[in-house]
C-alpha positions as protocol buffer text, in pm:
chain_id: "A"
residue {
  index: 1
  type: UNK
  ca { x: -4741 y: -2744 z: -930 }
}
residue {
  index: 2
  type: UNK
  ca { x: -4421 y: -2783 z: -760 }
}
residue {
  index: 3
  type: UNK
  ca { x: -4236 y: -3084 z: -824 }
}
residue {
  index: 4
  type: UNK
  ca { x: -4149 y: -3148 z: -461 }
}
residue {
  index: 5
  type: UNK
  ca { x: -4569 y: -3286 z: -369 }
}
residue {
  index: 6
  type: UNK
  ca { x: -4583 y: -3666 z: -327 }
}
residue {
  index: 7
  type: UNK
  ca { x: -4807 y: -3829 z: -126 }
}
residue {
  index: 8
  type: UNK
  ca { x: -4528 y: -4002 z: 157 }
}
residue {
  index: 9
  type: UNK
  ca { x: -4603 y: -4328 z: 248 }
}
residue {
  index: 10
  type: UNK
  ca { x: -4969 y: -4344 z: 226 }
}
residue {
  index: 11
  type: UNK
  ca { x: -5120 y: -4300 z: -108 }
}
residue {
  index: 12
  type: UNK
  ca { x: -5499 y: -4389 z: -86 }
}
residue {
  index: 13
  type: UNK
  ca { x: -5533 y: -4317 z: 277 }
}
residue {
  index: 14
  type: UNK
  ca { x: -5660 y: -4020 z: 458 }
}
residue {
  index: 15
  type: UNK
  ca { x: -5382 y: -3830 z: 612 }
}
residue {
  index: 16
  type: UNK
  ca { x: -5533 y: -3528 z: 759 }
}
residue {
  index: 17
  type: UNK
  ca { x: -5854 y: -3391 z: 904 }
}
residue {
  index: 18
  type: UNK
  ca { x: -6032 y: -3019 z: 902 }
}
residue {
  index: 19
  type: UNK
  ca { x: -6266 y: -2902 z: 1090 }
}
residue {
  index: 20
  type: UNK
  ca { x: -6482 y: -2631 z: 862 }
}
residue {
  index: 21
  type: UNK
  ca { x: -6683 y: -2420 z: 1136 }
}
residue {
  index: 22
  type: UNK
  ca { x: -6865 y: -2126 z: 1171 }
}
residue {
  index: 23
  type: UNK
  ca { x: -6714 y: -2040 z: 1519 }
}
residue {
  index: 24
  type: UNK
  ca { x: -6381 y: -2167 z: 1559 }
}
residue {
  index: 25
  type: UNK
  ca { x: -6351 y: -2022 z: 1931 }
}
residue {
  index: 26
  type: UNK
  ca { x: -6649 y: -2255 z: 2036 }
}
residue {
  index: 27
  type: UNK
  ca { x: -6506 y: -2560 z: 1833 }
}
residue {
  index: 28
  type: UNK
  ca { x: -6215 y: -2539 z: 1969 }
}
residue {
  index: 29
  type: UNK
  ca { x: -6295 y: -2489 z: 2324 }
}
residue {
  index: 30
  type: UNK
  ca { x: -6496 y: -2804 z: 2291 }
}
residue {
  index: 31
  type: UNK
  ca { x: -6264 y: -3046 z: 2128 }
}
residue {
  index: 32
  type: UNK
  ca { x: -5962 y: -2931 z: 2339 }
}
residue {
  index: 33
  type: UNK
  ca { x: -6171 y: -3003 z: 2645 }
}
residue {
  index: 34
  type: UNK
  ca { x: -6278 y: -3356 z: 2508 }
}
residue {
  index: 35
  type: UNK
  ca { x: -5925 y: -3487 z: 2360 }
}
residue {
  index: 36
  type: UNK
  ca { x: -5674 y: -3249 z: 2537 }
}
residue {
  index: 37
  type: UNK
  ca { x: -5570 y: -3088 z: 2209 }
}
residue {
  index: 38
  type: UNK
  ca { x: -5317 y: -2852 z: 2171 }
}
residue {
  index: 39
  type: UNK
  ca { x: -5420 y: -2588 z: 1907 }
}
residue {
  index: 40
  type: UNK
  ca { x: -5137 y: -2398 z: 1746 }
}
residue {
  index: 41
  type: UNK
  ca { x: -5264 y: -2066 z: 1562 }
}
residue {
  index: 42
  type: UNK
  ca { x: -5096 y: -2034 z: 1232 }
}
residue {
  index: 43
  type: UNK
  ca { x: -5170 y: -1700 z: 1068 }
}
residue {
  index: 44
  type: UNK
  ca { x: -5297 y: -1743 z: 680 }
}
residue {
  index: 45
  type: UNK
  ca { x: -5343 y: -1414 z: 547 }
}
residue {
  index: 46
  type: UNK
  ca { x: -5638 y: -1240 z: 692 }
}
residue {
  index: 47
  type: UNK
  ca { x: -5741 y: -1559 z: 882 }
}
residue {
  index: 48
  type: UNK
  ca { x: -5592 y: -1784 z: 1124 }
}
residue {
  index: 49
  type: UNK
  ca { x: -5560 y: -2157 z: 1094 }
}
residue {
  index: 50
  type: UNK
  ca { x: -5568 y: -2360 z: 1411 }
}
residue {
  index: 51
  type: UNK
  ca { x: -5352 y: -2644 z: 1393 }
}
residue {
  index: 52
  type: UNK
  ca { x: -5441 y: -2930 z: 1620 }
}
residue {
  index: 53
  type: UNK
  ca { x: -5143 y: -3167 z: 1786 }
}
residue {
  index: 54
  type: UNK
  ca { x: -5263 y: -3454 z: 1919 }
}
residue {
  index: 55
  type: UNK
  ca { x: -4982 y: -3716 z: 2006 }
}
residue {
  index: 56
  type: UNK
  ca { x: -4655 y: -3729 z: 1804 }
}
residue {
  index: 57
  type: UNK
  ca { x: -4751 y: -3428 z: 1591 }
}
residue {
  index: 58
  type: UNK
  ca { x: -5004 y: -3236 z: 1381 }
}
residue {
  index: 59
  type: UNK
  ca { x: -5324 y: -3396 z: 1244 }
}
residue {
  index: 60
  type: UNK
  ca { x: -5525 y: -3113 z: 1130 }
}
residue {
  index: 61
  type: UNK
  ca { x: -5688 y: -2793 z: 1144 }
}
residue {
  index: 62
  type: UNK
  ca { x: -5971 y: -2586 z: 1246 }
}
residue {
  index: 63
  type: UNK
  ca { x: -6089 y: -2314 z: 981 }
}
residue {
  index: 64
  type: UNK
  ca { x: -6361 y: -2072 z: 1049 }
}
residue {
  index: 65
  type: UNK
  ca { x: -6594 y: -2012 z: 759 }
}
residue {
  index: 66
  type: UNK
  ca { x: -6888 y: -1784 z: 863 }
}
residue {
  index: 67
  type: UNK
  ca { x: -7069 y: -1845 z: 491 }
}
residue {
  index: 68
  type: UNK
  ca { x: -7073 y: -2269 z: 458 }
}
residue {
  index: 69
  type: UNK
  ca { x: -7419 y: -2397 z: 515 }
}
residue {
  index: 70
  type: UNK
  ca { x: -7324 y: -2633 z: 797 }
}
residue {
  index: 71
  type: UNK
  ca { x: -6979 y: -2689 z: 994 }
}
residue {
  index: 72
  type: UNK
  ca { x: -6854 y: -3014 z: 922 }
}
residue {
  index: 73
  type: UNK
  ca { x: -6535 y: -3234 z: 922 }
}
residue {
  index: 74
  type: UNK
  ca { x: -6284 y: -3256 z: 594 }
}
residue {
  index: 75
  type: UNK
  ca { x: -6091 y: -3555 z: 551 }
}
residue {
  index: 76
  type: UNK
  ca { x: -5769 y: -3536 z: 330 }
}
residue {
  index: 77
  type: UNK
  ca { x: -5689 y: -3794 z: 92 }
}
residue {
  index: 78
  type: UNK
  ca { x: -5317 y: -3874 z: -6 }
}
residue {
  index: 79
  type: UNK
  ca { x: -5263 y: -3902 z: -393 }
}
residue {
  index: 80
  type: UNK
  ca { x: -4990 y: -3915 z: -615 }
}
residue {
  index: 81
  type: UNK
  ca { x: -5099 y: -3604 z: -829 }
}
residue {
  index: 82
  type: UNK
  ca { x: -5341 y: -3324 z: -707 }
}
residue {
  index: 83
  type: UNK
  ca { x: -5379 y: -3171 z: -1045 }
}
residue {
  index: 84
  type: UNK
  ca { x: -5424 y: -3563 z: -1205 }
}
residue {
  index: 85
  type: UNK
  ca { x: -5627 y: -3678 z: -924 }
}
residue {
  index: 86
  type: UNK
  ca { x: -5886 y: -3378 z: -997 }
}
residue {
  index: 87
  type: UNK
  ca { x: -5933 y: -3406 z: -1358 }
}
residue {
  index: 88
  type: UNK
  ca { x: -5958 y: -3789 z: -1252 }
}
residue {
  index: 89
  type: UNK
  ca { x: -6262 y: -3675 z: -1063 }
}
residue {
  index: 90
  type: UNK
  ca { x: -6401 y: -3495 z: -1316 }
}
residue {
  index: 91
  type: UNK
  ca { x: -6394 y: -3788 z: -1574 }
}
residue {
  index: 92
  type: UNK
  ca { x: -6546 y: -4013 z: -1326 }
}
residue {
  index: 93
  type: UNK
  ca { x: -6843 y: -3805 z: -1273 }
}
residue {
  index: 94
  type: UNK
  ca { x: -6746 y: -3619 z: -962 }
}
residue {
  index: 95
  type: UNK
  ca { x: -6731 y: -3221 z: -918 }
}
residue {
  index: 96
  type: UNK
  ca { x: -6419 y: -2985 z: -833 }
}
residue {
  index: 97
  type: UNK
  ca { x: -6532 y: -2765 z: -554 }
}
residue {
  index: 98
  type: UNK
  ca { x: -6181 y: -2604 z: -485 }
}
residue {
  index: 99
  type: UNK
  ca { x: -5927 y: -2652 z: -804 }
}
residue {
  index: 100
  type: UNK
  ca { x: -5604 y: -2756 z: -721 }
}
residue {
  index: 101
  type: UNK
  ca { x: -5413 y: -2462 z: -507 }
}
residue {
  index: 102
  type: UNK
  ca { x: -5085 y: -2453 z: -333 }
}
residue {
  index: 103
  type: UNK
  ca { x: -5066 y: -2484 z: 49 }
}
residue {
  index: 104
  type: UNK
  ca { x: -4735 y: -2252 z: 99 }
}
residue {
  index: 105
  type: UNK
  ca { x: -4452 y: -2443 z: 268 }
}
residue {
  index: 106
  type: UNK
  ca { x: -4669 y: -2775 z: 290 }
}
residue {
  index: 107
  type: UNK
  ca { x: -4812 y: -2942 z: -76 }
}
residue {
  index: 108
  type: UNK
  ca { x: -5079 y: -2891 z: -268 }
}
residue {
  index: 109
  type: UNK
  ca { x: -5482 y: -2979 z: -251 }
}
residue {
  index: 110
  type: UNK
  ca { x: -5801 y: -2977 z: -396 }
}
residue {
  index: 111
  type: UNK
  ca { x: -6155 y: -3016 z: -299 }
}
residue {
  index: 112
  type: UNK
  ca { x: -6369 y: -3269 z: -516 }
}
residue {
  index: 113
  type: UNK
  ca { x: -6680 y: -3430 z: -462 }
}
residue {
  index: 114
  type: UNK
  ca { x: -6785 y: -3748 z: -556 }
}
residue {
  index: 115
  type: UNK
  ca { x: -7062 y: -3825 z: -789 }
}
residue {
  index: 116
  type: UNK
  ca { x: -7308 y: -3911 z: -485 }
}
residue {
  index: 117
  type: UNK
  ca { x: -7236 y: -3540 z: -351 }
}
residue {
  index: 118
  type: UNK
  ca { x: -6983 y: -3604 z: -98 }
}
residue {
  index: 119
  type: UNK
  ca { x: -6674 y: -3375 z: -55 }
}
residue {
  index: 120
  type: UNK
  ca { x: -6314 y: -3455 z: 46 }
}
residue {
  index: 121
  type: UNK
  ca { x: -5979 y: -3308 z: -6 }
}
residue {
  index: 122
  type: UNK
  ca { x: -5723 y: -3441 z: -250 }
}
residue {
  index: 123
  type: UNK
  ca { x: -5379 y: -3389 z: -89 }
}
residue {
  index: 124
  type: UNK
  ca { x: -5005 y: -3413 z: -179 }
}
residue {
  index: 125
  type: UNK
  ca { x: -4740 y: -3284 z: 45 }
}
residue {
  index: 126
  type: UNK
  ca { x: -4395 y: -3190 z: 74 }
}
residue {
  index: 127
  type: UNK
  ca { x: -4095 y: -3403 z: 167 }
}
residue {
  index: 128
  type: UNK
  ca { x: -4178 y: -3243 z: 553 }
}
residue {
  index: 129
  type: UNK
  ca { x: -4533 y: -3279 z: 511 }
}
residue {
  index: 130
  type: UNK
  ca { x: -4682 y: -3599 z: 417 }
}
residue {
  index: 131
  type: UNK
  ca { x: -4965 y: -3557 z: 701 }
}
residue {
  index: 132
  type: UNK
  ca { x: -5049 y: -3774 z: 1006 }
}
residue {
  index: 133
  type: UNK
  ca { x: -4987 y: -4153 z: 948 }
}
residue {
  index: 134
  type: UNK
  ca { x: -5348 y: -4329 z: 907 }
}
residue {
  index: 135
  type: UNK
  ca { x: -5226 y: -4663 z: 1126 }
}
residue {
  index: 136
  type: UNK
  ca { x: -5095 y: -4489 z: 1437 }
}
residue {
  index: 137
  type: UNK
  ca { x: -5342 y: -4534 z: 1691 }
}
residue {
  index: 138
  type: UNK
  ca { x: -5337 y: -4244 z: 1941 }
}
residue {
  index: 139
  type: UNK
  ca { x: -5660 y: -4137 z: 2168 }
}
residue {
  index: 140
  type: UNK
  ca { x: -5796 y: -3827 z: 2027 }
}
residue {
  index: 141
  type: UNK
  ca { x: -5684 y: -3897 z: 1652 }
}
residue {
  index: 142
  type: UNK
  ca { x: -5922 y: -3962 z: 1373 }
}
residue {
  index: 143
  type: UNK
  ca { x: -5913 y: -4363 z: 1343 }
}
residue {
  index: 144
  type: UNK
  ca { x: -6161 y: -4400 z: 1083 }
}
residue {
  index: 145
  type: UNK
  ca { x: -6355 y: -4274 z: 834 }
}
residue {
  index: 146
  type: UNK
  ca { x: -6662 y: -4340 z: 632 }
}
residue {
  index: 147
  type: UNK
  ca { x: -6873 y: -4214 z: 367 }
}
residue {
  index: 148
  type: UNK
  ca { x: -7287 y: -4181 z: 406 }
}
residue {
  index: 149
  type: UNK
  ca { x: -7391 y: -4165 z: 33 }
}
residue {
  index: 150
  type: UNK
  ca { x: -7706 y: -4178 z: -118 }
}
residue {
  index: 151
  type: UNK
  ca { x: -7598 y: -4403 z: -412 }
}
residue {
  index: 152
  type: UNK
  ca { x: -7349 y: -4659 z: -357 }
}
residue {
  index: 153
  type: UNK
  ca { x: -7269 y: -4805 z: -683 }
}
residue {
  index: 154
  type: UNK
  ca { x: -7214 y: -4464 z: -826 }
}
residue {
  index: 155
  type: UNK
  ca { x: -6981 y: -4371 z: -503 }
}
residue {
  index: 156
  type: UNK
  ca { x: -6772 y: -4717 z: -512 }
}
residue {
  index: 157
  type: UNK
  ca { x: -6721 y: -4665 z: -873 }
}
residue {
  index: 158
  type: UNK
  ca { x: -6546 y: -4360 z: -817 }
}
residue {
  index: 159
  type: UNK
  ca { x: -6334 y: -4445 z: -579 }
}
residue {
  index: 160
  type: UNK
  ca { x: -6228 y: -4738 z: -739 }
}
residue {
  index: 161
  type: UNK
  ca { x: -6148 y: -4552 z: -1035 }
}
residue {
  index: 162
  type: UNK
  ca { x: -5954 y: -4255 z: -822 }
}
residue {
  index: 163
  type: UNK
  ca { x: -5756 y: -4436 z: -586 }
}
residue {
  index: 164
  type: UNK
  ca { x: -5815 y: -4822 z: -645 }
}
residue {
  index: 165
  type: UNK
  ca { x: -6016 y: -4884 z: -345 }
}
residue {
  index: 166
  type: UNK
  ca { x: -6198 y: -5241 z: -358 }
}
residue {
  index: 167
  type: UNK
  ca { x: -6537 y: -5254 z: -161 }
}
residue {
  index: 168
  type: UNK
  ca { x: -6548 y: -5520 z: 78 }
}
residue {
  index: 169
  type: UNK
  ca { x: -6928 y: -5591 z: 167 }
}
residue {
  index: 170
  type: UNK
  ca { x: -7007 y: -5692 z: 492 }
}
residue {
  index: 171
  type: UNK
  ca { x: -7385 y: -5769 z: 648 }
}
residue {
  index: 172
  type: UNK
  ca { x: -7479 y: -5550 z: 953 }
}
residue {
  index: 173
  type: UNK
  ca { x: -7831 y: -5697 z: 964 }
}
residue {
  index: 174
  type: UNK
  ca { x: -8057 y: -5418 z: 1045 }
}
residue {
  index: 175
  type: UNK
  ca { x: -7822 y: -5138 z: 967 }
}
residue {
  index: 176
  type: UNK
  ca { x: -7779 y: -5310 z: 572 }
}
residue {
  index: 177
  type: UNK
  ca { x: -7465 y: -5355 z: 406 }
}
residue {
  index: 178
  type: UNK
  ca { x: -7183 y: -5184 z: 494 }
}
residue {
  index: 179
  type: UNK
  ca { x: -6883 y: -5167 z: 241 }
}
residue {
  index: 180
  type: UNK
  ca { x: -6493 y: -5171 z: 408 }
}
residue {
  index: 181
  type: UNK
  ca { x: -6261 y: -4987 z: 138 }
}
residue {
  index: 182
  type: UNK
  ca { x: -5971 y: -5216 z: 86 }
}
residue {
  index: 183
  type: UNK
  ca { x: -5626 y: -5062 z: -62 }
}
residue {
  index: 184
  type: UNK
  ca { x: -5407 y: -5372 z: -90 }
}
residue {
  index: 185
  type: UNK
  ca { x: -5431 y: -5508 z: 257 }
}
residue {
  index: 186
  type: UNK
  ca { x: -5518 y: -5200 z: 452 }
}
residue {
  index: 187
  type: UNK
  ca { x: -5852 y: -5088 z: 534 }
}
residue {
  index: 188
  type: UNK
  ca { x: -5887 y: -4737 z: 400 }
}
residue {
  index: 189
  type: UNK
  ca { x: -6258 y: -4642 z: 506 }
}
residue {
  index: 190
  type: UNK
  ca { x: -6595 y: -4762 z: 513 }
}
residue {
  index: 191
  type: UNK
  ca { x: -6908 y: -4664 z: 259 }
}
residue {
  index: 192
  type: UNK
  ca { x: -7305 y: -4717 z: 313 }
}
residue {
  index: 193
  type: UNK
  ca { x: -7635 y: -4633 z: 203 }
}
residue {
  index: 194
  type: UNK
  ca { x: -7723 y: -4310 z: 396 }
}
residue {
  index: 195
  type: UNK
  ca { x: -7921 y: -4403 z: 725 }
}
residue {
  index: 196
  type: UNK
  ca { x: -8090 y: -4037 z: 708 }
}
residue {
  index: 197
  type: UNK
  ca { x: -8316 y: -4033 z: 391 }
}
residue {
  index: 198
  type: UNK
  ca { x: -8322 y: -3705 z: 251 }
}
residue {
  index: 199
  type: UNK
  ca { x: -8013 y: -3616 z: 356 }
}
residue {
  index: 200
  type: UNK
  ca { x: -7705 y: -3528 z: 130 }
}
residue {
  index: 201
  type: UNK
  ca { x: -7388 y: -3728 z: 113 }
}
residue {
  index: 202
  type: UNK
  ca { x: -7128 y: -3670 z: 349 }
}
residue {
  index: 203
  type: UNK
  ca { x: -6810 y: -3792 z: 532 }
}
residue {
  index: 204
  type: UNK
  ca { x: -6830 y: -3885 z: 869 }
}
residue {
  index: 205
  type: UNK
  ca { x: -6512 y: -3922 z: 1095 }
}
residue {
  index: 206
  type: UNK
  ca { x: -6450 y: -4116 z: 1386 }
}
residue {
  index: 207
  type: UNK
  ca { x: -6186 y: -4048 z: 1682 }
}
residue {
  index: 208
  type: UNK
  ca { x: -6050 y: -4309 z: 1902 }
}
residue {
  index: 209
  type: UNK
  ca { x: -6122 y: -4286 z: 2282 }
}
residue {
  index: 210
  type: UNK
  ca { x: -6029 y: -4570 z: 2526 }
}
residue {
  index: 211
  type: UNK
  ca { x: -6354 y: -4514 z: 2771 }
}
residue {
  index: 212
  type: UNK
  ca { x: -6655 y: -4460 z: 2521 }
}
residue {
  index: 213
  type: UNK
  ca { x: -6895 y: -4421 z: 2818 }
}
residue {
  index: 214
  type: UNK
  ca { x: -6672 y: -4156 z: 2986 }
}
residue {
  index: 215
  type: UNK
  ca { x: -6607 y: -4013 z: 2638 }
}
residue {
  index: 216
  type: UNK
  ca { x: -6962 y: -3969 z: 2550 }
}
residue {
  index: 217
  type: UNK
  ca { x: -7060 y: -3830 z: 2865 }
}
residue {
  index: 218
  type: UNK
  ca { x: -6773 y: -3532 z: 2840 }
}
residue {
  index: 219
  type: UNK
  ca { x: -6894 y: -3477 z: 2520 }
}
residue {
  index: 220
  type: UNK
  ca { x: -7262 y: -3386 z: 2616 }
}
residue {
  index: 221
  type: UNK
  ca { x: -7153 y: -3186 z: 2900 }
}
residue {
  index: 222
  type: UNK
  ca { x: -6931 y: -2981 z: 2694 }
}
residue {
  index: 223
  type: UNK
  ca { x: -7243 y: -2914 z: 2457 }
}
residue {
  index: 224
  type: UNK
  ca { x: -7242 y: -3186 z: 2221 }
}
residue {
  index: 225
  type: UNK
  ca { x: -7581 y: -3325 z: 2112 }
}
residue {
  index: 226
  type: UNK
  ca { x: -7559 y: -3725 z: 2119 }
}
residue {
  index: 227
  type: UNK
  ca { x: -7745 y: -3893 z: 1797 }
}
residue {
  index: 228
  type: UNK
  ca { x: -7656 y: -4229 z: 1929 }
}
residue {
  index: 229
  type: UNK
  ca { x: -7462 y: -4368 z: 2204 }
}
residue {
  index: 230
  type: UNK
  ca { x: -7263 y: -4661 z: 2275 }
}
residue {
  index: 231
  type: UNK
  ca { x: -7362 y: -4867 z: 1994 }
}
residue {
  index: 232
  type: UNK
  ca { x: -7197 y: -5208 z: 1932 }
}
residue {
  index: 233
  type: UNK
  ca { x: -7059 y: -5323 z: 1599 }
}
residue {
  index: 234
  type: UNK
  ca { x: -7020 y: -5706 z: 1603 }
}
residue {
  index: 235
  type: UNK
  ca { x: -6673 y: -5809 z: 1671 }
}
residue {
  index: 236
  type: UNK
  ca { x: -6519 y: -5450 z: 1621 }
}
residue {
  index: 237
  type: UNK
  ca { x: -6652 y: -5240 z: 1917 }
}
residue {
  index: 238
  type: UNK
  ca { x: -6870 y: -4941 z: 1999 }
}
residue {
  index: 239
  type: UNK
  ca { x: -6963 y: -4600 z: 1901 }
}
residue {
  index: 240
  type: UNK
  ca { x: -7150 y: -4286 z: 1974 }
}
residue {
  index: 241
  type: UNK
  ca { x: -7235 y: -4031 z: 1704 }
}
residue {
  index: 242
  type: UNK
  ca { x: -7240 y: -3672 z: 1830 }
}
residue {
  index: 243
  type: UNK
  ca { x: -7319 y: -3337 z: 1695 }
}
residue {
  index: 244
  type: UNK
  ca { x: -7028 y: -3060 z: 1808 }
}
residue {
  index: 245
  type: UNK
  ca { x: -7193 y: -2762 z: 1984 }
}
residue {
  index: 246
  type: UNK
  ca { x: -7150 y: -2568 z: 1634 }
}
residue {
  index: 247
  type: UNK
  ca { x: -7325 y: -2862 z: 1442 }
}
residue {
  index: 248
  type: UNK
  ca { x: -7054 y: -3064 z: 1268 }
}
residue {
  index: 249
  type: UNK
  ca { x: -7122 y: -3452 z: 1258 }
}
residue {
  index: 250
  type: UNK
  ca { x: -6864 y: -3697 z: 1443 }
}
residue {
  index: 251
  type: UNK
  ca { x: -6815 y: -4034 z: 1612 }
}
residue {
  index: 252
  type: UNK
  ca { x: -6647 y: -4129 z: 1933 }
}
residue {
  index: 253
  type: UNK
  ca { x: -6522 y: -4519 z: 1891 }
}
residue {
  index: 254
  type: UNK
  ca { x: -6370 y: -4777 z: 2148 }
}
residue {
  index: 255
  type: UNK
  ca { x: -6208 y: -5096 z: 1996 }
}
residue {
  index: 256
  type: UNK
  ca { x: -6380 y: -5430 z: 2127 }
}
residue {
  index: 257
  type: UNK
  ca { x: -6140 y: -5606 z: 2389 }
}
residue {
  index: 258
  type: UNK
  ca { x: -5986 y: -5830 z: 2093 }
}
residue {
  index: 259
  type: UNK
  ca { x: -5859 y: -5539 z: 1853 }
}
residue {
  index: 260
  type: UNK
  ca { x: -5679 y: -5397 z: 2149 }
}
residue {
  index: 261
  type: UNK
  ca { x: -5560 y: -5039 z: 2035 }
}
residue {
  index: 262
  type: UNK
  ca { x: -5629 y: -5125 z: 1640 }
}
residue {
  index: 263
  type: UNK
  ca { x: -5857 y: -4878 z: 1629 }
}
residue {
  index: 264
  type: UNK
  ca { x: -5902 y: -4827 z: 1222 }
}
residue {
  index: 265
  type: UNK
  ca { x: -6174 y: -5077 z: 1195 }
}
residue {
  index: 266
  type: UNK
  ca { x: -6499 y: -4975 z: 1267 }
}
C-alpha cells in the first residue's frame, strides 16, 4: 500500500459511485440523456472506464462487466486505511469480495460485503483524488444511499464497528422503521428492512433532481421501468424508484420546500 492514500475530508462518507453494468453503451446513453452527464473514456488495460462528470468534477464511472448476475450501482465509502478496514470487515462478520487493490494514480480500494450480504467498496484516495463532496447538492449527482437489508441488527452492528455510524430510528408508518445512519452531526446514509421479501440485501443510490415528475417521465421515455413513482417522504421530499434499461436499481429524489437544495436527507 502506498503511503499517500488517505480518506480526504470525508472519512465514513460515500464519495464515489460506479455503475457495474452488462451493457455500458446502453447505460451511458440512458444516464447522459437523463442527467446531462459528460462521460470521459479512460483506458484501463483491455477495458474502458467511462468517467462520469457532473457539476464541478467527476462523481463516478460506468464499468461494463458481461459476466455479473445483474447490473447494479456500487457506492464507495471513504476509510482511513483500506487494508485495515477490509480486515476489520472480516472480523465483524462480513466478507471481502475484491481484496485491497491499488487504483493507479488514484488510491486504493476493496469490495466488501456486510453480514447481511450487501456489497460496497472501501476507498482511500491520494492527495488529488478524495472523491466527490457528499454534501454538495448538484442535480444529477447521488445525494443519498441506503441499504435494503435482510437483517437490520447485524448490518447496524457491522457499520457501527467499521466506520462508527450510529443508527437513529424513525417510524415511517406502513413502511416500518427507518434507520438514519449518523456520523457525528452528519447523515451518512440509511438502512431499512428489505421491502421485497426473498430478495438479497443491496445498496440503493438516490439522484438529486429539481423536478421529480419531469425526471421520472423522462427516465421512462428513455427506457427505465418505474417501480414506484413520486412517493412522499414526510417532512423530507418525494422519490421515484426505477430500474434503468439494463436492470440497475436507482432512485430519483426531490427535496421538499423546507429543505431547498439540501438533498442529502431522504
